[in-house]
N, C-alpha and C positions, 0 to 999 in steps of 0.2 A: 638488536632490532632486526626485523624481518621484512623483506619485500614481498608483497602479496600478489605479484603478477602471476596470472594463470590460476589464481584461486578464486576469490570472490570479487574479481574485478568488474568494473562497469561494462554492461553491454552497450557500447557506444551507438548512437543514432546512425553513425556512418556505416555500420556493418549491415544495416538493413537493406538488402538488395532490392526490395520493393521500392524504397525511397529513391534509390539510385535510378532504377528503371523509370519511375514516374517523373523525376526531374529531367532525365534525358528526353522523355516524350515532350515535356514542356518546351524545350529549346530545339526540338527536331526541326520545326519549320524554319527557324533562323539558320540552322546548320545546313539545311537543304538549299536555302537561298544563297548562302555563302558558297556552297559547292557549285551551284549553277553559275555563279559569277566567276568562280575560279576556272571552270571549264570554258566559259566564254572567253576569258582572258587568254587561255592557252590556245584555243581555236584561232582567235584573232592573231596571236603571235605567229602561229603556223601559216595562216593565210597571208599574213603580211610579208612572208618570205618571198612571195612571188611578185611583190609590188616594187615600184621604183624606190630609190633610196629615201627620198624625203617622205613619201607616203608610208613606207615601211617603218621609218623612225617614229612618225607620229602615231601610227596605229599601235605599235608595240608600247611606246611610252605612255600613251593615254589609256590604253587598256589596263596597264598595271597600276597607274595612278588611280584609275577608277576602282580597281580591286582593293587597293589600300584604303580608299575612302569607304568602300563597302565593309571592309573589316572593322573600321572604326565605328561606322553607323550601326552595324549588327552587334558589335560588342556593347555599344551603348543601349541598344534595344534589349539585349539579354540582361545586362546588369541593372538597368533601371526598370526592367520589366519583370519577367518571371523569376529572376534570381535576386531581385532587390532585397526581399525579406531575409533570405539566407545569408547574403553578404553582410547585411546590417547586423544580423545576429552573430555572425562569425567574427566581425570586427569590433564587437563590444569589448568593454574592459571591466576591470574589477576582480580582485582576488582577496582571499582571506589573509589577514595579517598574521605574522608569526606570534604576536601577543595573543590573538584570539585562538590560534591553534593550541597554544599552551593552555589557555583557559578550557578549551574543549577537552584536551587530554585529562586535565585535572577533574573535570566534571565526569568524564567517562569512567574514571577510576572510582569516583564517589558513587555513581549509579551502579556500577558493577559490584561495589562493596556492599550495597544494600539490596541488590537484585539477585546475586548468586544465592541459590537455595541449598541449604544443608538438609539433605533428605535422610541420611543415616549417620549416626555417630555412636559407635559402641565403645566409647572411651578412648578413641585414638586421637581425636582432635581437641584442641590444637596440638601441633607437633612441637612439644617443648623439649623433648629429650633427644631429638635427632635433627641434624641439619643436612644429612645426606639421604637422597631418595633415588631409587631406581625407577625411572619413568618409562613404562612400557607402552607400546601401541604406536602405530605409525602416525596417528593423529596427534601425538605429543609434539611432533615436529610440524604438523599442519593441522592445527585445530580449526574449528569453525568460528569465524569472526563475524559473519553476517551473510545475508543472502546475495542473490545476483539480480540482474535486470535493473529496474529503477531503484532498487534498494541496495545495490552493490557499492563497492568502494573503489577508490583510485589507487594505483600503485605509486602515485606521486608522493605519498606520505609513508614514512616508516611506520611499521606496525610492531607494537610490543607483543612478542610471541608468548605462548604459554610458558615456555622454558625461561624466557627473559623475565616473566613475572615472578617465577620462583626464585630466580637468581637475585632479583632486586630485593626480595624479602630475606635474603641471606641464606637460602638453601643452595646446596650443591647437588648437581644431577650427574648421572653416569654418562659421560661423553661417549663411551664406547657404544652404548645402546643408541644414543641419538645419532651417531654417525652411521650406524647400521641402518636405521630407518631412512635417513637422508639418502643413503646410497641406493635404497630400494626404489624410491621415487621422490622427486623434489617438489612436485606441484600437485595440488588437489584437482581431481577431474572436474571439468566444468559442467555446471548445470545452468545452461543459459536460455535465452529467449527462443533461439532457433535450433536447439539441439541439446540433448542431455546425455552425459556420460555418468551412469549411476555406479560406476566402479567404486568399491570401498578398498583402497589399497591397504594391505596388511600382509606382511611377509608370512608365508606358511611356517608353522612351527618347525617343520623339518629343515628349514633353511637357517635356523638360529645356530650359530657355532656353539658347540658344547663348552668350549673354554670361556666364551663370552658370558654364558649363563652362569657358569661357576664363578667367574670373576664378579658378577653382579651380586651373588650371595655374600661374597667377601666385602663388597663395597658398602652394602647397607642391609639391614634386616627389614627395611620398610620399602614397600613397592607401591607404585601408583600405576593404574591402567587408565589410559585416555582413549575414549571412543568418540566418534563424531558422526553427525548426519547433516547433510547440506540440503537446502531448499532453494528454489529460485522461481522467478517469474517465468511462466510459460508451461510449467508441467507440475503435476502433483506427484508425490512420492509413490513408488510402485506398491500396489496392493499385492501383487505377485512378483516378488523380486527374481523369481526363476524364469520369468517370461523371456522367451528367446528373441522377441522383437526388441527388447531393451538393449541399449549399448552398455555392456558390462564385461569387463575383463576379469576372468577368474584368477584368483591368487595361486591356484595350484592346478595341475593337470590330473591330480589324483582324486579330486572330489570337487563338488560344487559348493559355492558359498551358501546358496539358498536352495532348499528343496521346494517342490511344487506347492504353491499356496502360501508360502511364507512371505510376509510383508517385510519391508525394509527397516521397520522400527523394532526389529528383533536382532539379537546377536547373529552375525554370520557364523558359518562353521569355522572360519579362520579365527575370528574373534573368540569363539567359544574354546577353541584349542588353546589359545593364549591364556584365557581365564583359567582353564584346567591346569596349565603348567604353573602360572604365577601363583595361583591360590594354593597349589600343592607345595610350592617352594617357600612361601612366605606366610606367616601367621598374621601379619599386619598389612592389609591391602586397602588402599583408597582408590575408589573409582571416580573419575571425573568425566561427565558426559557433556560434550559441547554440541549443542544443537537446539533450535527453537521448538521443534516438534516433540511432544511428550513421547517417551520411549517405554517399552515394556521392560521393567526392572526386576523381573522375577529371579534373575541371577543372584540377587542379594540373599535370597533365602536358600539358594542352592550351594553357596560357597561361604561357609562359616568364617573363612579368613577375611572376607570383606567387612571391614570395620567402619568404613566411612564412604559416603556417596554424596557428591556435589553436582548440581546442575548449573552449568554455565550456558546461557541461552543465546549467545552471540554478543560478545563483549566489545565489539568494535576494534578500532585500531589502537586504542589506548587503555583498554579496560583490564587486561590480564594482570597487572600488578596487584589488583585487588584479590585475585585468587591466592597469590603468595602471601598477602597480608592476612587473609582468612586462615590459611593453613598454619601460619606462624602464631596466630592469636592477636596480632596487631589490630585486626578488625574482627569484631564479633558479628557473625552472619545474622541477618534479620530478614532475608528474603522469604516470600511466601509464594506458593505455586499459583500461577495465574490460570492454570488448567488442571483438570483431573488426570492423574496418572492411572490408567486402567491396567489391570493385569493381563487382560486379553483384549486387544483392540478389535479383533474380529468379532467379538461379542457385542460391540457397541451398536446401538440401534440404527446408526447412519451407515454402517459398513457396507451393506448390500445395495445401497442407493447413493453411491459416491463414485464418480468416474465417467465412463464413456457410454452414453445411451443415445442412439440415433433413431429418430422417427422413421418408420418404414413406409409411409404413405404420403410423402410431402413433395412429390415431383414438381408440383406447381410453384414451390417456394425454393427450389434448388437451382443454383447457378454455378457454372464453372467460371470463376473469377479471372482465370488466366494468370493470376498472381502466383509467383513461385513459393510464396509463404502461405497464403490463404488457401490456395487450391480450390476445391469445390466448397461453396458455401451451402450448407444443408442444415436445417433445423435439428437441434439436439434437445435433450431434456434431462433434468434431474428432479426426482421427487424427494422433497424434504419431509419424509414420512414420519420423522420423530416429533414433528410439530414443535411445541414449546419445550419439549423435554431434551434439551441440549446440555451436554456436559454434566456438571454436578446436579443440575435440576432433574436429570433422569435418574442418576444413581441414588440420590437421596430419596426421591419419590418412590422409585422401584423397591427400595429397601423397606420403606414404610408400608407399602402395599403387599409385601411378601413375595414379590416377583423374583428377587435376587437375594443371594447371601452376600451382603455388602463386602465383607472381608475377603471373599473369594473373587470379587470383581474389581475392587478398588484398592490400590496399593498406597497411593498418596492422594488425599482429598484436595479439592480446590481450597486455597488459602492455608496450606500446610507448609511448615518450615521449622527447623530446629535452631536453637541458639546455644551459646556456651554458658549462658546463665539461665535463671528461671524467673518467671514473672507471675505475680498474682494480679488478676483483674477482677475488680468488684463493680457490680452494676448498681447504679442508683435507681431512684424512682423514675418512672416514665411520666413525662408531663406533656401537655399539649397547649399551644398558644397560637390562635389565629390559623389553625389548620396545620401547624408544624409540630411534630412530635420530637421530643428531645430526651436524651438520657445521658447522665454523667457516668463515665467509666474511670475509675481510679486504678491506675497501673502502678505497681510497686515492683522494683527489681529486688527479688528475694535471694539472688545468687551472689557470686563472689566477684564478678567482673562487670564492667559497664556494658550496656547494650540497649538496643532499640526494640520496641515491640509493636507490631501491627495490631490494631483493634478492629474486630469484625462484628458487624451487627446484621442479623438475618431476621426475616419474618416467615412465619408459617401461617398461611391464611386458612380460614374455614373452607372445607371442601364438601360439596354435596355430590354423592355418587351420580354420575351421568350429567352433572351440571357443567358450568364453565370449567374448562381445563385449568388446573392450578398445580404448580410444583409445590412440594412439601417444604422446600427451603429456597429462599431468595435473598440475595445480598441486598440490603437497603441502605447501608452506610458503612464507611470505613475511615480510618485515619491511622496515623503513626506517631508514636511518642518521639520526644527528643532523646538524645543519648542520656540514659539514666544511670547514675552511679549506684553501686550496691547500697540497698536500703532506701534509695531515693524514690519518690512517688511523683506522679503527674496525673492530673485529672483532665480528661478529654471529653468534650461534649459532642456527641454524635446526634445529628438531626436529619430528619426526613419528613416529607409531607404526608398527610393522611391520603391525599390523592394518589401518591406513588404506590399505595397498597392495592389499588384497584386493578382488576383484571379486565382484559378486553373481551367482550362478548360479541363474537362475530356472527352468531346464529340468531339470537332473539332481539336483544336491545340494540345491537349493532353500534355499540359505543362502549366506553369504559364504564365498569360497574364495580362499586365497592359494596360487596354483599354484607348483610348483617351477620354478626357472629363474633367469636373470639379470635383475635389475631395474636399469635404468640410471638413476641419480640425477644429474640435470644441472642445473648452474647456468646460467641463461640471461638474456640481456638482455630478452627477451620470449619469448612461447611458441614462437617459431620459431628464434631466434638463440642457438646454444649457445656458452657461454664455456668450460665445463669439465664433466667428468662423472666419476662414480665408479660402480662396479658393486657391487651388493648381491646376494649369491647366496642363494636359498632352496633348501635341500637336498632337501626333500620337501614335497609338497602338504599344506596345513593346511586342514581344513574346520571352519568355526566353526558347529557344530551344537549340539544340546542338551547333548551331552557335553563341549563345548569352546566355550562362547559367547565372543564378544568381551568384553574386560574392561570396555568402556564400556557394554555392554548389561546390563539386569537380567534379561531373558529372551532366549534366542537368536533372532535374526531368521530367519524362514522365510516361505514364500509366503503372502500374505494377499490378493493382488490378481490372482489368476489370471483372474477374470471380467472384468478390465479389458483383456484382450488383444484382444477383438473379432475382426473378420475381416480387418483390414488386413494388408498386407505391410509388414514393418519392415526398415529398412536394415540390412544385415549386411556386415561386413568380409570375409566369406568370399569366396575367389577374387577378391580385389582389388575388392570392392564390385560383384560381378557382377550383383546385383539392383537396382542404383541406379536405373535408368530405371523399372523396375516399381514399386519402393517409393516413389519420390518423385513419381509421377504424381498428378494430381488424382483425388479419389475418383470412382468410377463406380457404386459400390453405395451407395444411400441408404436401404436397408431395414434395419430392426432384425431380427435373426434371432429365430426362435422361442425359442431357448435364452435369449437376452438378455431377451426379453419376459417369460419366466417368472420372471426374477430382478429385473426392473425395478420400482422402488417409487416411487410418488408419492402425493399425497393422494387420488387417485381410487381407488386399490386398497389403501391402507393401512388396516388395522383393528387397533387395539391388542389386541383380544381374541384375535386370531390368534397373538399372541406372549406371552400370559400363561402362566406356569408354575404348574401346579396344586400343585406341591410348595412354592411360596413361602409363608412364614408372614407374616401381617400384622404390621408393626412397631408398636411402641407410639407413640401420638401424644398430645399434650396433657397429658403428665405434669407434675407439680408438683415438680420436683427442685431448684429454687432455684438453678440455674446460670446464669451470664451468659456470653456469648460471650467477653468480655474475659478470663475465667478461663483460656481456652485459648490466649492469645497466647504464641507461642513453643513450644507443645506439639507433639510429633511428630504426623505425620498419622495414625499408627496408635495413638496414645494412647487407652486404653480409655475415658477420660472423654468422648470425642466421642460415644460411644453414649448416655451419660447425657444429654448436652446435646441430641442429636437427638431423644430421646424426648419432649422438651418441645414440639417443633414441632407445630403443628396443620396439617391438610391445607390449609385456605385460605391460611395463611401461606406454605407451600411453593409453592403454585400461583402466588401473587403474586410470590414471590421469583424463581422461574425464568422466569416469563412476562413480567415487566415489567423487563427489564434494559437498556433503551435509555438510554445515557449515565448510568447509575446502577446501583447495586444497592440493593434496597429494604430498609427497616427491618423487623425481625422482633421484635414486642413481647415474645413469650414468652421470648426469650433476650437481650432488650435489644440486638439487633444494630443498629448504626448504619447509616443510609443513607450511601452513598458516591457521589461524582460521578466519572464517567469522561468524558474529553475526546477529541476526534478530532484528527487532523492529524499525519502523519509529519514534516512540515517546519514546521508552525505549529500550536501548541496552540490548539484551537478549542472554545469553549463555545457551541454553536448556540443555546442557550436564553437565556443572559444577554447574548449579543452581545459577549462578551469574547474577545480573541485574544492570541496572542503574535506577535512579529515572525517573518517567514518566513525560515527557514534555507536554506542550499544544499540542492540535491536529494541524494538518496541516491547518485546516479550520481557527483556531484562528490566526495562522501565516498569512494566506492569507488576513484576514480581517484587518491586520495592514497596508497593502499596503506599507510596508516599506522594501526596499531591504536590508538595513543595518541589520535589524532584521533577514532576511533570512540568511545572512552571519553569524551572531552571533549564530543562531540556529545550522547551520552546524558546526560551530567552537566547540560548546560544545559537540555535538554528536561525532565529530571526536576525541575530547579529551577523552571522555569517552570510545570510542572504543580503543584508544591507551592504556589507563590504564587497560582495560580488555584484552589486548594482542590480539585484533582483527584487522586484516588488511583489512577485507572486511565488508561492512555494507549493509544488505539486505534492502535498502531504498535509497532515498525517493521514495514514491509511488505517481505517477502523472497522474493517469487515470482521465478521465473527469467526472464531475458531470452531467451526461446526465439526470438523473432522481432523483427527490427529495427523492424517496423511496430506493435509493441505500444503501445497507447494509454497505458499506465500505466508505461512504462519509467522515467520520472522518479522514480516513487515506489519502484520496486524497485531492485535494487542492481547486478546483474551477470549475465553468462551463466555465471559460475563459482560453484559452490556453496560452495567453501571460502572464497573472498574474501568472498562475501555473508555467510555464516554467522559468520565470524570477526569482521567489523566489527560486525555486528548484535549478536552476543553481548556485545561491549564496551559497546554502547549500553544493553543490558538490565541489565548489571551496574551501570553508573553510575546509571541511573535508579532502580534498586532502593535505592541509598544514600539517596535521598530518600523511601523508603517507597512508591515508585510501582511498580505492577505493569504491565508492558508486554504488551499483547496482540499477540504476533507474528502476522502475517497474510500472506496469506489461505491457510489450511491446508485443502486444497492444490490444486495444478494450476490455479490461477486466473491463467493466463499470457496471456490475451487478454481484451479488453473486449467484442468483438462477441457479442451474445446472452448476455452474462455472467449476467444474472439470469433467463434463460429456459431452464433445464433443458439445459445443455450437457454431454453425456457425453464425457469424455476417454478415448480408447482408446490405451493404451500398454502396452508390456511392463513387467513388474514390475521388471526390472533398471533401466530408465530411470527409473521412478517413484522408486526408492530412491536410485540414484546421482546423479541430476540434480535432481529436483524436491523430494524430501524432505530432501536433504542439508543445505541451509542451515538448515532448521527443526531438524534433528537437532542441529546445532552450537549453535544458539541455546538449545535446551533443555538439552543436556548440559553445555556449557561456560559458557553464560550464565546458566543457572538460571532461565529464563523461568517466571513464575508464572501466565501467562494466555496463551491462544491464541484467535485468531479463525478460525473455520472459513470455508470459501468457499462460493460459490454453485455451484461446479462439481460435476458428478457424476464420480466415478472409475468408469468403466464404467457399470453399472446402478444405482449407489448414490450418493445425494447425500452430499457430504463432511460436511455438518452432521448427518447421521444415519447415519454410517458406522462401524460397530463395529470393522471391521478397521483403519481409520485412527486413530480417536480412542481406542480401548481397546487393541487388540492391539499396535499400533505405538507410539503416543504414550505411553500409560500403562504398558503391560506391558513392552515392549522398552526404551523410553528412560527409564522411571522418572519420568515427569512427574507432579507433584503440584500441582494447581492447577485453575483453571476454564477451560472452553471456552465461548465465546460465538459466536452465529451472526453472519454478516454482516448488514447491515441487513434486518430482518424485513419481507418484502414481502407476506406473506399470499398468496404465489403458489401454484402447483399442486404445490409440492414441499416447502414449509416447514411443519413441524408440530411443536409443542412436545413432544407425546407421543413421536413418533418420535425426536426429539432426545435426550431424557433417557434413553431406553432404550438409546441407542447412544453415549453418552459426551459429548454436547453439553449443557451445564448451563444456559445463560442465553440468553434471546431478546432480540435487540437492537431493542427497540421500547418506547416509554414509555406505551403505552395499550393497552387491550383491543381486539383486532382479530380475534378468533375463533381462528385456528389457533395463536396464541401462548399460548392457555390450554389446559392439559393436559386432554384429553378424559376419560381414565380416572382418576377420583379415588376409586375404590372397591376395585379389585383389589389384592391383596397385591403383585403384580409392579409395578403402577403406583406404589403408595406407596413401595415400595423404591427405585424409580428416582428419584422425587421427593426422597426422603431423601438418596440419594447425591449428586444434583446440588446439593442445598442444602448438604451438607457441603463439596463442592468450592468453592462460592462463598464460604462463610463461612471456610474455611481460608485462602483467598487474602486475603480482606478483613481478617481479624483480625491478619494479619501484615504489614499495610500501614500507611502513614502515618495512615490513618483512625483507628487505635487507639493512636496516640501521645497521651499525656494532653492535650496542648494542642489536639488536633484532635477528640477524641472528643465526639460530640454525639448523645444518644439521646432528647431530649425533643421538645416541640412546636417547630415552626419559627416564625420571626417572623411570617410571613404568617398562620399559623393562629391565633397569639395575637391578632394585630390583628383577624382576622375574628371571633373570639369576642368581643372587646371591642365591636366594631361591632354584633354580634348582640345583646349585652346592652343597648346603648344603643337600638337599634331596638326591642327588646322593650319597653323602658321607654316609648318614644315611643308605641308601639301601645297599651299599657295606658293611658297618659295620654289618648290620643285616644278610647279606648273609654269612659273615665270622663267625659270631656267630652261624648261622644255621649249617654250615659245621662242626664247632667245636663240637657242641652238637651232631650232627649225628655220629661223630667218637666216642664220649663218650658212646653213646647208643650201 
């Protein structure tokens, strides 16, 4: 077992200097008052020295008694005032049981066993003839387990290392090599929230002792090379790894690891030197890549000695035994790539429009925050120039249109993965019933060993040149077989709706449109390799407008993001991608247009009074109706009793409830609403205040590569169970933003480049967690697909079709199919409007179209130039993710009817979610004083008694003098 301290450990809330500064500011008046009283006591003591004995005694004794009383009073004011929330959070209880940890480890190994992808196997695997392996590469002693930030792990749990996983499978590894790497460096450089060290530790080949290399040849004729790439919250992977502004320690003084223009998802020079040597010395080489971001694997073609290649995407603290089992043949790999492996990432259509782009004419929206982390808040932008052509949708369509030579651009397609056995998949007839299309696929294991097979169904819609943009290939359904023995068959029914074949027309109909024509429904081994296909004919075009909305929508979808179009040129399939060069070039215009400036909102130009509606009537507040929140457990969202309950709320209660939502929802005395605890961590449940964690699970990418819905459910089940044991009712996860770019810093936390795969698996997580009464905050809604400048006002410019079909799609599935009860908005702007105060996103789409009934919380509330509680609640965001008063998280307008109505609605959304959670199960419900408050009161009483006794003794002594 291995301790992971210094590797992918959690970025604790306590290290955020901004929080420390803000908390100190909150209690500064109290500390000043205490200092003044202390000085007064000292002055009185000095002055008393010139008085007669009795007066001197009384002045000194009374001044210090008064000071002690002041200490007690101010301590109470601080602890029951600005520090109350944080003390309550810090004194919470609950931790994961050993039994559940064991279950989580077992599930981690199971997920890893189905998620590890076998990319290459030239007859070397499984390793049946050798049990000794020379494991090369520094990352063999420090592989990638998972990301950092909210997705990181705790060192409290032992981690099964890569070498441990091999050993548990019965393999022996060369200790001399491992000790050499451990001596070089023991910890992985940290890529954290507030700083990134991109160093790739790898001993220069010149430092390898000759006798060690010779001993290795004698030890075994089989070699494994392990490489890794880390990601983390706060920064994207470097597009130019030679950039001198990066923190990077070279492995040799004789050369640079990366030359100018090389990105970090290529082999470094030190790694290449190692590959040269190992592949020259050994004819049987296996490469293991540990990292969530897809890597350029061209080295496979350059080194004939490489006979096997496996992708381990972040196996968590208990997943690496699966690698050993796959190598030994105990487990037959069945993972499929959740993203496309491009041969040259720099050729991807997003590459020139991913990173740091700052507007050059936005002085009126620029503010020096004074925050040591945020610095200057200034609007930035990113143009999503590729439109809907993300991932395999681009490569497959570009190949059809003759823009690219597919084999020269794609090494491993989306949905690709090898097995130790072979399968035959036969496609039955395509049927339709009440708008649902179905096809039976019979899968037969035609090989010699048992195995599982993913089944992938795609559609190719009819395309009219210059018409609605359409990708040539789209995943429409998937599933996975049980473990099939040799010769065994299983029939799987794949279903999807006719409506799901529609494309969004953001130019003409401004709605979803199912165009007439032939839709080719194909069964494929991966996104590129067709097994069989059927044709589904749509006789006439169907427009899903107000008169004919999609059955899954509550309100017909229509354009709500026209102002997100911006001035960029977007990639179009028209005339065989004729505008490719223009559309995918780096931006040349860094100016915000006057039209966009007129619509741009941030704290510098937001005034709630500008948005008040004179016709609004002031709601009732502070009524004595005698209702409790628990009376509405299970009640419909539109139950009229909600209005009676909401009438009881006072304005201060509502202000606190919506403003102080960091890792909690506040108690509300008037309706006896209980406080709840919310925890962070998509892969490891984290209570930053109590310091309690769960074990770290495999990354979402590993789960995605299983293509197994059942494992999505099991993942959510164990996370919900761990939340329950940690007394957490809310879970700040799962994260389902899109893998737009291979260099995305948070790819480990997100799922895939495909919205259907992402949304389907995450919906299962949400369903399972809900069975424990846990509400999952699916995040980050929306367009939070890169980390660069993430919390610094980044406007995403994209066509509405891409927004809906690509970036909102996984959220839509999680809401509609998973029944998600909570959503976390993002830092991103969609065009000129921040997602956290975006009426189109949070009300018109999320609530009106999709029918969401629950609460929306901000991402961590930074007090930046764009986060404002008043703007939030007026536009559909209910809760501020911060645990203390910091200014903008307190609603400014507490008097207008419009403002109070918004407070009331936000309060309802929060309470509706909470009352239907585990917090209101009888064994969990708590609405009284907390233990620390009771203890504090007891101590207060004792101290008051001591002060009275001291005063009595003082008076007695005074009389004696």
